[in-house]
N, C-alpha and C positions, 0 to 999 in steps of 0.2 A: 251816475254809477260811482260806486265807492272804491273800486280798484281791488277789492278783496277776492281772493280765491283760496282754495284749500292748498296748503303748502305741501310739497313733496318731502316726506320725512327722510328720504335718502339723499336729498340735495346737499352736497358738501358746502360748507362755509369756511372761507379763510378768515383769519382774524388779524387785526392791526391795533396796536396800542401806541398812543402818543404820550411819551414820558420824557420829553426833552425840555420841559419848562424849568425855570430856575427856582420856583417856589418862593418868590420874593416876599410875599406877605407872611408866609410861615417863618421865614428867616427873620423878618422884622419883629415877629412875636417871640423870637428866642430859640426856634428849632433850627439848628444848624446843619442837620443831616440832609442828604438829598431828599427832595420831596417824595420820590418813589418809595423811599424807605421809612417814611413816617408811619408809625404803627397806629392802627385803630383796633381796639380790643385785642392787642397783642400781635396783630398780623400786619406786616408792611403793606402799604397801598398797592404796590405792584404785584405782590404775591396774591392778594385778594382778587384783583382783577383777572389775573391769569387763571386762578383756580375756578373762578366763575366761567371763564371762557371754556375751560376743559369740561366742566360739567354740562355746558351747553352743546358739546360735541365738536368744538373746534380742534382740529388735529394739526393745522399748520398756522403758525403765528409769526408776525413781523412786529418788532418793537423798536422804537427809536428813543435813545437816550442822548443827552448832551455830553460833550467831551469831558466835563468836570465830574460826571456821574458814571464813569466807565465801570466802576466796581459793581454798579447795579446789574449790569449785563452778566457779569460773572456770577453774582448771587442768584439771579433768577434761573440761569442755566442749571446751576447745581440743585435748585429746588425742584425743577421739572426736567430731569435728565432724559425722559422718554418722549418728550414733546418735540415735534419738528419746529424748532424755534430759530428765528433769524434775528439777531440783534444788530442794529445799525447804531454806531456811535458818531453823532454829528451834531454840532451846535448850529441850530437853524435861527433864522431871523424872526420867525413868527410861528404861531400855532398852525396857520394854514400851510406853510412850507413843510412842517412836520407831517401833517395830514397828507399832503401831496406826495411826499417822498415815500411814506409807508404804503399809500394806496396804489401807487404805480408799481410797487414790487409785489403786491399781493394778487391773489386770484390764481387761475381764472374763476369765474363765478362771482356771486355776491360776496361782499366783504363786511364783516362785523367790525366796525371801527369804534374806538373808545379812547377817551382821555384816561388818565391814571387816577384822578382824584374824586370820582363819584363814589358814594356809598348808598346802597339800598339793600334790603333783604335779598338773599339769593333767589328765593322763590319769585320775587317781583322781577328780577333780572331775567330769569328763564321765561317768565310769562311774556315779557317784552319781546324776546327773541322769537318765541312761537308766533306771536301776533304779527310782528314785523315781517316775518317770512311769508305771510299770506298776501302781502302787497307785492305781487310778483312783477307788476308793470311799473313800480315806483322807481324813480331815479334814486331816491333816498327815503328812508323812514327814520324819524327822529324820536328818541325817548323824550317825553315832555312831562312836566309835573306842575300841578297847581300850587305846590309848596315852594315858597320863595325864601331862601336863606342864603342869599348871595349879594355881595356889594354891587355887582355889575351884571344883573340877570339879562339874558337874551330872551325877549318876549316873542311869542308866536301866537298867531290867530288861526283857528281851525274852522273849517266849515262843517256841516253836520256829518259829512262822510269821513271826516278826519283829515282831509287835505289841508295842508298849510297854505293859507291865502296871503299871509303877510308875516314878515319876520323882522325884528328890530323895533326901535322906537321906545317910547316911554311906558307903554302898557300893552296888554294883550290878554289872551285867555289863559295861557300857560307859559312856562319858561323851559328852555331846553336843558337837558340833563347830562350831556356828555357821552351819549351812546347813539350810534348811527349804523343802520344797515344800508350799505351803499352798493348800487349797481356798478360793476366793473366798467361799464360804458361811460360812466361819469368822468373817470380819470382820463379817458381818451380825449375829451373835449374841455377839461378843466383848464382855466387860465393858468399861466405860469405864475409862480409865487412873486415874481418881480412886479406883477400888476395888481396883486391883492395883498392886503395886510394880514388880517386875522381870519381864523376859521369862520367866525360869525359873518364876515364879509362874503365869504364863499357861499355860505348857506343862503344869505340874502340874494346873492347873484343867481343861484339855482331857482329860487322862488320867483324872482323878478323876470327870469327868462322863460317862465311858463313850464318848467320841468315839473313832473308829478312828484311832489314831496308830501309825505304824510306824517302825522304824529300819532304815537301810541302813548297813552297816559300811564305813568307810574305815580301812585298816590304821593309818595314821599321819596325824595332823593336829596342827599346832602352833598354839596360841592365843598370839598375840604381845601379851603384856601387860607384859613386863619386858625390860630390856636383855639379860638372859641368854638370852631366847627367840630373839633375832635369830640367834645362831650356830646354834642348833638348827634354825631354819627354813632357813637357807642350806645347812646340811648335808643336810637332807631334800630340798631342791630339786636339789642337786648329785647326790645318789645316786638320786633317784626320777624325774628327768626333768621 
């Protein structure tokens, strides 16, 4: 069985965005602004992600920023004054702790979770959301891509039904893309951040524990971690809509 059903178009989805990273590699390349505010095609990363969430029907959103980027919370509230938005300002020890903090405050229902630094055409993002919602029994559905433009990709292997059978290691079928549709039940049993380091460790923990995790393929996604990624991202948006 492939776990697919027809999704309920009336099902509400909460949203969560992880924007607490320091953007170390971008700063190394000379971009001193907060990572969330780095513009791609003239639009800051955080604004682009929130706009995509709104177009996908998200009406309640939780975002975490680190304490050095407090002004980002002020900016995004002003840009989306009518959105039910909850901004947490906290410097966390890891990407997983940020994910855990946001996830536990979101819901009820399934939660569309995202990092702040992915770029793909808006149509591809909405297609991911529509397809991911059809995996109603999944613990998590990951956006994955065969396009690798990352120094440290997280590889995943899928079976013919799209279920993730392995995650991590030196190779696989696809790489993860920073977008996740997560069942609220996952956060009730998720390990405390003291016991896991990175978000990739948590995803590997889910798969190793036999939880139903699926992948939905997006042809091209750019993870904006370095200055050189900016041109790639702008080219993708220009060519892909």
